[in-house]
ZADO-1210 file (C-alpha; in nm, 4 decimals, padded with zeros to 6 digits):
<atoms>
<atom x="-01.5770" y="-00.2001" z="00.3977" code="UNK" pos="1"/>
<atom x="-01.9325" y="-00.1813" z="00.5243" code="UNK" pos="2"/>
<atom x="-02.0551" y="-00.5304" z="00.6111" code="UNK" pos="3"/>
<atom x="-02.3802" y="-00.6330" z="00.4381" code="UNK" pos="4"/>
<atom x="-02.6664" y="-00.6516" z="00.6865" code="UNK" pos="5"/>
<atom x="-02.9456" y="-00.9028" z="00.6631" code="UNK" pos="6"/>
<atom x="-03.2449" y="-00.7652" z="00.4706" code="UNK" pos="7"/>
<atom x="-03.5420" y="-00.7055" z="00.7034" code="UNK" pos="8"/>
<atom x="-03.7434" y="-00.9601" z="00.5066" code="UNK" pos="9"/>
<atom x="-03.5033" y="-01.2311" z="00.6231" code="UNK" pos="10"/>
<atom x="-03.5770" y="-01.1974" z="00.9932" code="UNK" pos="11"/>
<atom x="-03.8052" y="-01.4015" z="01.2177" code="UNK" pos="12"/>
<atom x="-03.9579" y="-01.0828" z="01.3570" code="UNK" pos="13"/>
<atom x="-04.0543" y="-00.9586" z="01.0131" code="UNK" pos="14"/>
<atom x="-04.1990" y="-01.2941" z="00.9129" code="UNK" pos="15"/>
<atom x="-04.4121" y="-01.3197" z="01.2244" code="UNK" pos="16"/>
<atom x="-04.5286" y="-00.9609" z="01.1930" code="UNK" pos="17"/>
<atom x="-04.6214" y="-00.9849" z="00.8255" code="UNK" pos="18"/>
<atom x="-04.7618" y="-01.3368" z="00.8311" code="UNK" pos="19"/>
<atom x="-04.9619" y="-01.2584" z="01.1428" code="UNK" pos="20"/>
<atom x="-05.1875" y="-01.5274" z="01.2829" code="UNK" pos="21"/>
<atom x="-05.0980" y="-01.7630" z="00.9971" code="UNK" pos="22"/>
<atom x="-04.7401" y="-01.7969" z="01.1212" code="UNK" pos="23"/>
<atom x="-04.8596" y="-01.8778" z="01.4733" code="UNK" pos="24"/>
<atom x="-05.1568" y="-02.0908" z="01.3920" code="UNK" pos="25"/>
<atom x="-04.9772" y="-02.2989" z="01.1353" code="UNK" pos="26"/>
<atom x="-04.6073" y="-02.3144" z="01.2128" code="UNK" pos="27"/>
<atom x="-04.3916" y="-02.3692" z="00.9061" code="UNK" pos="28"/>
<atom x="-04.0267" y="-02.4462" z="00.8394" code="UNK" pos="29"/>
<atom x="-03.9811" y="-02.0806" z="00.7414" code="UNK" pos="30"/>
<atom x="-03.9502" y="-01.9605" z="01.1001" code="UNK" pos="31"/>
<atom x="-03.6998" y="-02.2337" z="01.1874" code="UNK" pos="32"/>
<atom x="-03.4976" y="-02.1602" z="00.8737" code="UNK" pos="33"/>
<atom x="-03.4916" y="-01.7877" z="00.9573" code="UNK" pos="34"/>
<atom x="-03.3678" y="-01.8586" z="01.3091" code="UNK" pos="35"/>
<atom x="-03.0851" y="-02.0695" z="01.1697" code="UNK" pos="36"/>
<atom x="-03.0072" y="-01.7932" z="00.9226" code="UNK" pos="37"/>
<atom x="-02.9720" y="-01.5363" z="01.1996" code="UNK" pos="38"/>
<atom x="-02.7418" y="-01.7739" z="01.3843" code="UNK" pos="39"/>
<atom x="-02.5280" y="-01.8224" z="01.0718" code="UNK" pos="40"/>
<atom x="-02.5099" y="-01.4474" z="01.0164" code="UNK" pos="41"/>
<atom x="-02.4083" y="-01.3768" z="01.3762" code="UNK" pos="42"/>
<atom x="-02.1291" y="-01.6347" z="01.3453" code="UNK" pos="43"/>
<atom x="-01.9546" y="-01.4343" z="01.0716" code="UNK" pos="44"/>
<atom x="-01.6685" y="-01.2153" z="01.1949" code="UNK" pos="45"/>
<atom x="-01.7004" y="-00.9310" z="00.9463" code="UNK" pos="46"/>
<atom x="-01.4095" y="-00.7429" z="01.1064" code="UNK" pos="47"/>
<atom x="-01.1593" y="-00.9756" z="00.9400" code="UNK" pos="48"/>
<atom x="-01.2654" y="-00.8318" z="00.6035" code="UNK" pos="49"/>
<atom x="-01.1557" y="-00.4803" z="00.7039" code="UNK" pos="50"/>
<atom x="-00.8370" y="-00.3552" z="00.5344" code="UNK" pos="51"/>
<atom x="-00.8154" y="-00.0400" z="00.7461" code="UNK" pos="52"/>
<atom x="-00.5473" y="00.0032" z="01.0123" code="UNK" pos="53"/>
<atom x="-00.3149" y="-00.2561" z="00.8567" code="UNK" pos="54"/>
<atom x="00.0301" y="-00.1234" z="00.9403" code="UNK" pos="55"/>
<atom x="00.2703" y="-00.3877" z="00.8089" code="UNK" pos="56"/>
<atom x="00.2947" y="-00.6604" z="00.5431" code="UNK" pos="57"/>
<atom x="00.2735" y="-00.9209" z="00.8216" code="UNK" pos="58"/>
<atom x="-00.0539" y="-00.7692" z="00.9441" code="UNK" pos="59"/>
<atom x="-00.1960" y="-00.7698" z="00.5916" code="UNK" pos="60"/>
<atom x="-00.0882" y="-01.1276" z="00.5229" code="UNK" pos="61"/>
<atom x="-00.2492" y="-01.2441" z="00.8459" code="UNK" pos="62"/>
<atom x="-00.5672" y="-01.0500" z="00.7700" code="UNK" pos="63"/>
<atom x="-00.5865" y="-01.1940" z="00.4185" code="UNK" pos="64"/>
<atom x="-00.5544" y="-01.5487" z="00.5545" code="UNK" pos="65"/>
<atom x="-00.8280" y="-01.4743" z="00.8086" code="UNK" pos="66"/>
<atom x="-01.0576" y="-01.3316" z="00.5407" code="UNK" pos="67"/>
<atom x="-01.0109" y="-01.6339" z="00.3145" code="UNK" pos="68"/>
<atom x="-01.0783" y="-01.8683" z="00.6058" code="UNK" pos="69"/>
<atom x="-01.3876" y="-01.6753" z="00.7137" code="UNK" pos="70"/>
<atom x="-01.5229" y="-01.6784" z="00.3586" code="UNK" pos="71"/>
<atom x="-01.4888" y="-02.0558" z="00.3466" code="UNK" pos="72"/>
<atom x="-01.5997" y="-02.1382" z="00.7032" code="UNK" pos="73"/>
<atom x="-01.8732" y="-01.8762" z="00.7583" code="UNK" pos="74"/>
<atom x="-01.9762" y="-01.6968" z="00.4407" code="UNK" pos="75"/>
<atom x="-02.0400" y="-02.0130" z="00.2446" code="UNK" pos="76"/>
<atom x="-02.2642" y="-02.1682" z="00.5153" code="UNK" pos="77"/>
<atom x="-02.4444" y="-01.8351" z="00.5462" code="UNK" pos="78"/>
<atom x="-02.5240" y="-01.8342" z="00.1753" code="UNK" pos="79"/>
<atom x="-02.6371" y="-02.1962" z="00.1937" code="UNK" pos="80"/>
<atom x="-02.8753" y="-02.1108" z="00.4762" code="UNK" pos="81"/>
<atom x="-03.0151" y="-01.8155" z="00.2818" code="UNK" pos="82"/>
<atom x="-03.0929" y="-02.0555" z="-00.0013" code="UNK" pos="83"/>
<atom x="-03.2609" y="-02.2892" z="00.2478" code="UNK" pos="84"/>
<atom x="-03.4753" y="-02.0005" z="00.3725" code="UNK" pos="85"/>
<atom x="-03.5735" y="-01.9157" z="00.0167" code="UNK" pos="86"/>
<atom x="-03.6736" y="-02.2768" z="-00.0537" code="UNK" pos="87"/>
<atom x="-03.8795" y="-02.2960" z="00.2658" code="UNK" pos="88"/>
<atom x="-04.0564" y="-01.9695" z="00.1854" code="UNK" pos="89"/>
<atom x="-04.1276" y="-02.0776" z="-00.1731" code="UNK" pos="90"/>
<atom x="-04.2747" y="-02.4032" z="-00.0489" code="UNK" pos="91"/>
<atom x="-04.4828" y="-02.2182" z="00.2085" code="UNK" pos="92"/>
<atom x="-04.6104" y="-01.9778" z="-00.0570" code="UNK" pos="93"/>
<atom x="-04.7020" y="-02.2609" z="-00.2930" code="UNK" pos="94"/>
<atom x="-04.8847" y="-02.4610" z="-00.0246" code="UNK" pos="95"/>
<atom x="-05.0493" y="-02.1474" z="00.1125" code="UNK" pos="96"/>
<atom x="-05.2087" y="-02.0670" z="-00.2217" code="UNK" pos="97"/>
<atom x="-05.3804" y="-02.4051" z="-00.2330" code="UNK" pos="98"/>
<atom x="-05.4821" y="-02.4040" z="00.1337" code="UNK" pos="99"/>
<atom x="-05.6225" y="-02.0523" z="00.1331" code="UNK" pos="100"/>
<atom x="-05.3573" y="-01.8807" z="00.3388" code="UNK" pos="101"/>
<atom x="-05.4136" y="-01.5111" z="00.4123" code="UNK" pos="102"/>
<atom x="-05.2846" y="-01.2735" z="00.1477" code="UNK" pos="103"/>
<atom x="-05.0385" y="-01.0942" z="00.3863" code="UNK" pos="104"/>
<atom x="-04.8807" y="-01.4307" z="00.4677" code="UNK" pos="105"/>
<atom x="-04.8379" y="-01.5104" z="00.0980" code="UNK" pos="106"/>
<atom x="-04.6899" y="-01.1679" z="00.0385" code="UNK" pos="107"/>
<atom x="-04.4488" y="-01.2163" z="00.3286" code="UNK" pos="108"/>
<atom x="-04.3355" y="-01.5519" z="00.1882" code="UNK" pos="109"/>
<atom x="-04.2887" y="-01.3976" z="-00.1580" code="UNK" pos="110"/>
<atom x="-04.0800" y="-01.1156" z="-00.0070" code="UNK" pos="111"/>
<atom x="-03.8552" y="-01.3720" z="00.1604" code="UNK" pos="112"/>
<atom x="-03.8091" y="-01.5550" z="-00.1702" code="UNK" pos="113"/>
<atom x="-03.7071" y="-01.2326" z="-00.3462" code="UNK" pos="114"/>
<atom x="-03.4625" y="-01.1292" z="-00.0729" code="UNK" pos="115"/>
<atom x="-03.3126" y="-01.4769" z="-00.0531" code="UNK" pos="116"/>
<atom x="-03.2533" y="-01.4836" z="-00.4289" code="UNK" pos="117"/>
<atom x="-03.0160" y="-01.1842" z="-00.4218" code="UNK" pos="118"/>
<atom x="-02.8538" y="-01.1806" z="-00.0787" code="UNK" pos="119"/>
<atom x="-02.6042" y="-01.4659" z="-00.1353" code="UNK" pos="120"/>
<atom x="-02.4582" y="-01.2762" z="-00.4328" code="UNK" pos="121"/>
<atom x="-02.4348" y="-00.9613" z="-00.2213" code="UNK" pos="122"/>
<atom x="-02.2434" y="-01.1398" z="00.0544" code="UNK" pos="123"/>
<atom x="-02.0120" y="-01.3266" z="-00.1825" code="UNK" pos="124"/>
<atom x="-01.9251" y="-01.0068" z="-00.3704" code="UNK" pos="125"/>
<atom x="-01.8572" y="-00.8342" z="-00.0408" code="UNK" pos="126"/>
<atom x="-01.6127" y="-01.1076" z="00.0629" code="UNK" pos="127"/>
<atom x="-01.4376" y="-01.1014" z="-00.2757" code="UNK" pos="128"/>
<atom x="-01.4106" y="-00.7223" z="-00.2815" code="UNK" pos="129"/>
<atom x="-01.2807" y="-00.7176" z="00.0767" code="UNK" pos="130"/>
<atom x="-01.0114" y="-00.9721" z="-00.0040" code="UNK" pos="131"/>
<atom x="-00.9128" y="-00.7679" z="-00.3107" code="UNK" pos="132"/>
<atom x="-00.8775" y="-00.4587" z="-00.0903" code="UNK" pos="133"/>
<atom x="-00.6619" y="-00.6462" z="00.1585" code="UNK" pos="134"/>
<atom x="-00.4426" y="-00.7786" z="-00.1243" code="UNK" pos="135"/>
<atom x="-00.4065" y="-00.4231" z="-00.2597" code="UNK" pos="136"/>
<atom x="-00.3117" y="-00.2953" z="00.0847" code="UNK" pos="137"/>
<atom x="-00.0616" y="-00.5811" z="00.1210" code="UNK" pos="138"/>
<atom x="00.1035" y="-00.4821" z="-00.2075" code="UNK" pos="139"/>
<atom x="00.1239" y="-00.1191" z="-00.0928" code="UNK" pos="140"/>
<atom x="00.2796" y="-00.2148" z="00.2396" code="UNK" pos="141"/>
<atom x="00.5282" y="-00.4481" z="00.0712" code="UNK" pos="142"/>
<atom x="00.6310" y="-00.1689" z="-00.1672" code="UNK" pos="143"/>
<atom x="00.6728" y="00.0724" z="00.1226" code="UNK" pos="144"/>
<atom x="00.8834" y="-00.1792" z="00.3133" code="UNK" pos="145"/>
<atom x="01.1031" y="-00.2440" z="00.0108" code="UNK" pos="146"/>
<atom x="01.1522" y="00.1283" z="-00.0361" code="UNK" pos="147"/>
<atom x="01.2408" y="00.1794" z="00.3290" code="UNK" pos="148"/>
<atom x="01.4775" y="-00.1177" z="00.3243" code="UNK" pos="149"/>
<atom x="01.6584" y="00.0382" z="00.0288" code="UNK" pos="150"/>
<atom x="01.7138" y="00.3640" z="00.2131" code="UNK" pos="151"/>
<atom x="02.0625" y="00.3845" z="00.3625" code="UNK" pos="152"/>
<atom x="02.1024" y="00.4464" z="00.7333" code="UNK" pos="153"/>
<atom x="02.1264" y="00.8164" z="00.8152" code="UNK" pos="154"/>
<atom x="02.4634" y="00.8018" z="00.9882" code="UNK" pos="155"/>
<atom x="02.6670" y="01.0985" z="01.1206" code="UNK" pos="156"/>
<atom x="02.8964" y="01.0596" z="00.8203" code="UNK" pos="157"/>
<atom x="02.6015" y="01.0757" z="00.5820" code="UNK" pos="158"/>
<atom x="02.4639" y="01.3845" z="00.7547" code="UNK" pos="159"/>
<atom x="02.8071" y="01.5473" z="00.7310" code="UNK" pos="160"/>
<atom x="02.8381" y="01.4861" z="00.3566" code="UNK" pos="161"/>
<atom x="02.4773" y="01.5933" z="00.2970" code="UNK" pos="162"/>
<atom x="02.5148" y="01.9198" z="00.4899" code="UNK" pos="163"/>
<atom x="02.8398" y="01.9963" z="00.3078" code="UNK" pos="164"/>
<atom x="02.6818" y="01.9340" z="-00.0342" code="UNK" pos="165"/>
<atom x="02.3837" y="02.1595" z="00.0374" code="UNK" pos="166"/>
<atom x="02.6041" y="02.4407" z="00.1714" code="UNK" pos="167"/>
<atom x="02.8518" y="02.4195" z="-00.1149" code="UNK" pos="168"/>
<atom x="02.5770" y="02.4152" z="-00.3791" code="UNK" pos="169"/>
<atom x="02.4546" y="02.7493" z="-00.2426" code="UNK" pos="170"/>
<atom x="02.8044" y="02.8900" z="-00.2876" code="UNK" pos="171"/>
<atom x="02.8389" y="02.7401" z="-00.6361" code="UNK" pos="172"/>
<atom x="02.5184" y="02.9070" z="-00.7513" code="UNK" pos="173"/>
<atom x="02.5504" y="03.2420" z="-00.5738" code="UNK" pos="174"/>
<atom x="02.9267" y="03.3007" z="-00.5369" code="UNK" pos="175"/>
<atom x="03.1047" y="03.2161" z="-00.8634" code="UNK" pos="176"/>
<atom x="03.4155" y="03.3937" z="-00.7310" code="UNK" pos="177"/>
<atom x="03.4664" y="03.1164" z="-00.4709" code="UNK" pos="178"/>
<atom x="03.6102" y="02.7799" z="-00.5719" code="UNK" pos="179"/>
<atom x="03.4187" y="02.4639" z="-00.4753" code="UNK" pos="180"/>
<atom x="03.6050" y="02.1387" z="-00.5339" code="UNK" pos="181"/>
<atom x="03.4605" y="01.7890" z="-00.5296" code="UNK" pos="182"/>
<atom x="03.5776" y="01.4366" z="-00.4666" code="UNK" pos="183"/>
<atom x="03.3237" y="01.2032" z="-00.6267" code="UNK" pos="184"/>
<atom x="03.2926" y="00.8340" z="-00.5414" code="UNK" pos="185"/>
<atom x="03.1055" y="00.6437" z="-00.8116" code="UNK" pos="186"/>
<atom x="02.9845" y="00.2862" z="-00.7574" code="UNK" pos="187"/>
<atom x="02.7765" y="00.0541" z="-00.9747" code="UNK" pos="188"/>
<atom x="02.4504" y="00.1506" z="-00.7994" code="UNK" pos="189"/>
<atom x="02.5016" y="00.5007" z="-00.6645" code="UNK" pos="190"/>
<atom x="02.7424" y="00.7859" z="-00.6104" code="UNK" pos="191"/>
<atom x="02.8338" y="01.0411" z="-00.3442" code="UNK" pos="192"/>
<atom x="03.0321" y="01.3648" z="-00.3745" code="UNK" pos="193"/>
<atom x="03.2180" y="01.5506" z="-00.1048" code="UNK" pos="194"/>
<atom x="03.2229" y="01.9221" z="-00.1825" code="UNK" pos="195"/>
<atom x="03.4518" y="02.1764" z="-00.0158" code="UNK" pos="196"/>
<atom x="03.6890" y="02.4619" z="-00.1009" code="UNK" pos="197"/>
<atom x="03.9579" y="02.1925" z="-00.1330" code="UNK" pos="198"/>
<atom x="03.9622" y="01.8111" z="-00.1104" code="UNK" pos="199"/>
<atom x="04.2158" y="01.5266" z="-00.0979" code="UNK" pos="200"/>
<atom x="04.2347" y="01.1467" z="-00.0821" code="UNK" pos="201"/>
<atom x="04.1836" y="01.1344" z="00.2944" code="UNK" pos="202"/>
<atom x="03.8096" y="01.1731" z="00.2218" code="UNK" pos="203"/>
<atom x="03.7894" y="00.8496" z="00.0238" code="UNK" pos="204"/>
<atom x="03.7167" y="00.6220" z="00.3256" code="UNK" pos="205"/>
<atom x="03.4324" y="00.8544" z="00.4273" code="UNK" pos="206"/>
<atom x="03.2647" y="00.8257" z="00.0870" code="UNK" pos="207"/>
<atom x="03.3210" y="00.4503" z="00.0752" code="UNK" pos="208"/>
<atom x="03.1350" y="00.4149" z="00.4058" code="UNK" pos="209"/>
<atom x="02.8414" y="00.6043" z="00.2563" code="UNK" pos="210"/>
<atom x="02.8230" y="00.3622" z="-00.0355" code="UNK" pos="211"/>
<atom x="02.8691" y="00.0499" z="00.1749" code="UNK" pos="212"/>
<atom x="02.7228" y="-00.2490" z="-00.0104" code="UNK" pos="213"/>
<atom x="02.8015" y="-00.1098" z="-00.3554" code="UNK" pos="214"/>
<atom x="03.0939" y="-00.2265" z="-00.5721" code="UNK" pos="215"/>
<atom x="03.3134" y="-00.1131" z="-00.8585" code="UNK" pos="216"/>
<atom x="03.4191" y="00.2151" z="-00.7013" code="UNK" pos="217"/>
<atom x="03.5871" y="00.4887" z="-00.9033" code="UNK" pos="218"/>
<atom x="03.6926" y="00.8316" z="-00.7797" code="UNK" pos="219"/>
<atom x="03.6797" y="01.1583" z="-00.9698" code="UNK" pos="220"/>
<atom x="03.8189" y="01.4928" z="-00.8596" code="UNK" pos="221"/>
<atom x="03.7523" y="01.8381" z="-00.9982" code="UNK" pos="222"/>
<atom x="03.5616" y="02.1619" z="-00.9601" code="UNK" pos="223"/>
<atom x="03.1865" y="02.2196" z="-00.9321" code="UNK" pos="224"/>
<atom x="03.0667" y="02.5359" z="-01.1101" code="UNK" pos="225"/>
<atom x="02.7334" y="02.6942" z="-01.1992" code="UNK" pos="226"/>
<atom x="02.6977" y="02.6663" z="-01.5765" code="UNK" pos="227"/>
<atom x="02.3986" y="02.6748" z="-01.8133" code="UNK" pos="228"/>
<atom x="02.1517" y="02.6755" z="-01.5247" code="UNK" pos="229"/>
<atom x="02.2927" y="02.3673" z="-01.3524" code="UNK" pos="230"/>
<atom x="02.5619" y="02.2359" z="-01.1213" code="UNK" pos="231"/>
<atom x="02.8439" y="02.1271" z="-01.3514" code="UNK" pos="232"/>
<atom x="03.1074" y="01.8783" z="-01.2356" code="UNK" pos="233"/>
<atom x="03.4224" y="01.9638" z="-01.4307" code="UNK" pos="234"/>
<atom x="03.7290" y="01.7416" z="-01.4213" code="UNK" pos="235"/>
<atom x="03.9473" y="01.4827" z="-01.5937" code="UNK" pos="236"/>
<atom x="03.7624" y="01.1740" z="-01.7236" code="UNK" pos="237"/>
<atom x="03.4234" y="01.3382" z="-01.6602" code="UNK" pos="238"/>
<atom x="03.1544" y="01.3017" z="-01.9269" code="UNK" pos="239"/>
<atom x="02.7916" y="01.3915" z="-01.9792" code="UNK" pos="240"/>
<atom x="02.6907" y="01.0266" z="-01.9296" code="UNK" pos="241"/>
<atom x="02.7853" y="01.0518" z="-01.5613" code="UNK" pos="242"/>
<atom x="02.5525" y="01.3439" z="-01.4916" code="UNK" pos="243"/>
<atom x="02.2379" y="01.1343" z="-01.4378" code="UNK" pos="244"/>
<atom x="02.4199" y="00.8988" z="-01.2012" code="UNK" pos="245"/>
<atom x="02.5506" y="01.1924" z="-00.9990" code="UNK" pos="246"/>
<atom x="02.2018" y="01.3453" z="-00.9954" code="UNK" pos="247"/>
<atom x="02.0444" y="01.0225" z="-00.8680" code="UNK" pos="248"/>
<atom x="02.3107" y="00.9893" z="-00.5993" code="UNK" pos="249"/>
<atom x="02.2358" y="01.3437" z="-00.4813" code="UNK" pos="250"/>
<atom x="01.8638" y="01.2607" z="-00.4612" code="UNK" pos="251"/>
<atom x="01.9425" y="00.9653" z="-00.2339" code="UNK" pos="252"/>
<atom x="02.1785" y="01.1791" z="-00.0269" code="UNK" pos="253"/>
<atom x="01.9779" y="01.5029" z="00.0060" code="UNK" pos="254"/>
<atom x="01.6223" y="01.4191" z="-00.0989" code="UNK" pos="255"/>
<atom x="01.6430" y="01.6973" z="-00.3605" code="UNK" pos="256"/>
<atom x="01.6812" y="01.6584" z="-00.7352" code="UNK" pos="257"/>
<atom x="01.9420" y="01.9065" z="-00.8518" code="UNK" pos="258"/>
<atom x="02.0041" y="01.9805" z="-01.2180" code="UNK" pos="259"/>
<atom x="02.3467" y="01.8314" z="-01.2782" code="UNK" pos="260"/>
<atom x="02.5882" y="01.8400" z="-01.5717" code="UNK" pos="261"/>
<atom x="02.9313" y="01.6819" z="-01.6137" code="UNK" pos="262"/>
<atom x="03.2059" y="01.7542" z="-01.8614" code="UNK" pos="263"/>
<atom x="03.5767" y="01.7135" z="-01.9222" code="UNK" pos="264"/>
<atom x="03.7846" y="02.0054" z="-01.8048" code="UNK" pos="265"/>
<atom x="04.0519" y="02.1350" z="-01.5690" code="UNK" pos="266"/>
<atom x="03.9744" y="02.2759" z="-01.2278" code="UNK" pos="267"/>
<atom x="04.0974" y="02.6221" z="-01.1495" code="UNK" pos="268"/>
<atom x="04.2861" y="02.4930" z="-00.8458" code="UNK" pos="269"/>
<atom x="04.3680" y="02.1410" z="-00.7280" code="UNK" pos="270"/>
<atom x="04.4204" y="02.2285" z="-00.3581" code="UNK" pos="271"/>
<atom x="04.5114" y="01.9394" z="-00.1358" code="UNK" pos="272"/>
<atom x="04.3922" y="02.0613" z="00.2066" code="UNK" pos="273"/>
<atom x="04.0727" y="01.9241" z="00.3529" code="UNK" pos="274"/>
<atom x="03.8197" y="02.1907" z="00.4493" code="UNK" pos="275"/>
</atoms>
C-alpha cells in the first residue's frame, strides 16, 4: 500500500514561507510543533505495512506482528503530534486575529488546522487497511500451505501408476477391441486404480503405498470400458456410488477430472498376468 505522506501544510518550510515575516519576527509554538511532527513521521517504518512479497505464513505472521507494533508505537504518537500541531495553529490563529497578524499568516495557520483535522484519520485508516491486507495474505498463504501439505509425494511408484492410467484410458476410449483390466484400491479418503491388459494381487502392495496414511482398504477387480461417454469400471461389488470416489482419486493421481461410472458386471477376461 502507498504510505500516506504529510500534507504540505504540515511542514515547517510551508509555514515559514506562508507566514513570512510574522513567523520569524514572532516565533510561535507552531514551528516547534511542526518540527516534532516531522520527527514523528520520519520515525514510522511504513515498510512493515506492506503485504507484497510475503512468501510464507511465517513471513506474514511476522509482518502482521510488526505492523501492529508499529501502529501502537509510531502511528499513535504521530497522530497525537498532528493534533498538537492543530491546537498550536488554532491558538496562533486566534491570538493573531486580536494582535493584528498579517492575513497570509492567519491563512497559513487556518490551513494547518484544516490539514491537522483530517490527517490522523487518514493515517489510522491506512494502518488498519494495511493490517487487513496482511491478514488476508496470511490466510491465502495458510490455505496454500495446507493444500500443498495434503498433496502426496510424487514417488516413482505414483508416477508409474499415473502413467499407466493415462495410457490405458486412451486405449479404453479409442480401442474398444482391447481389454483393459483394473485393480482398484479404495480407502476411506481416496482411491487408486492400476490399469493394464491384465492384473493380479501382486499389485496390491504398490497401491497401498500410494494411499499410505489412509485406512479401511478394500480392493476391487474388473474391466474398464468406454460406455455412455465415460470410463466405466465394471466388476463384482461395484456400484454407482463408488464412481465419485474413483473420480476424485484420479484427480489426485493425474490432475485431470475424468468422467467416471461404476456398475456391477463381469469382465470379459480375468487374466492373472501382470502387464
